[in-house]
C-alpha positions in Angstrom: -23.5 32.5 14.8 -23.1 28.8 15.4 -23.0 28.1 11.5 -20.4 31.0 10.9 -17.9 29.1 12.9 -18.7 26.0 11.2 -18.1 27.5 8.0 -14.9 29.0 9.3 -13.4 25.7 10.5 -14.4 23.6 7.0 -12.7 26.8 4.8 -9.3 26.5 6.5 -9.3 23.0 7.4 -6.7 21.1 4.9 -8.5 18.2 3.1 -6.9 15.0 1.3 -8.6 13.4 -1.3 -7.6 10.0 -2.6 -8.0 9.6 -6.1 -7.8 5.7 -6.9 -7.2 4.0 -10.4 -11.0 3.4 -10.3 -11.8 7.4 -10.2 -8.6 7.9 -12.4 -9.6 5.8 -15.0 -13.3 6.8 -15.2 -11.9 10.6 -15.3 -9.8 9.3 -18.2 -12.9 7.6 -20.0 -15.2 10.7 -19.5 -12.4 13.4 -21.0 -11.5 10.9 -24.1 -15.3 10.6 -24.7 -15.9 14.5 -24.6 -12.6 15.0 -27.0 -13.8 12.5 -29.4 -17.3 13.7 -29.4 -15.8 17.3 -30.1 -13.9 16.3 -33.2 -17.0 14.1 -34.3 -19.0 17.2 -34.3 -16.4 19.2 -36.2 -16.1 16.5 -39.0 -20.0 16.5 -39.1 -20.0 20.2 -39.4 -17.1 21.0 -41.7 -15.8 18.0 -43.4 -19.3 16.3 -44.8 -20.1 19.7 -46.3 -16.8 20.3 -47.8 -16.8 16.4 -49.5 -19.9 17.4 -51.1 -18.8 20.7 -52.5 -15.4 19.1 -53.8 -17.6 16.4 -55.6 -19.4 18.8 -57.3 -16.6 20.5 -58.9 -14.7 17.2 -60.0 -18.0 16.4 -61.9 -18.2 19.7 -63.5 -14.4 19.3 -64.2 -14.9 15.6 -65.8 -17.8 17.0 -67.9 -15.8 19.8 -69.7 
């Protein structure tokens, strides 16, 4: 019964959180890293094979 009362107290108490410049900067750095990683993945998956295919067709056109 004690744990139930503590759980209710924690649930309904307003909590204030200070997000300082250090935490804000690290969150921005993490998000920037995730976004750059995502776009690098897209480049690795799509751009490099498309570039090889484009070069192959350009060589075929130049031979004719």
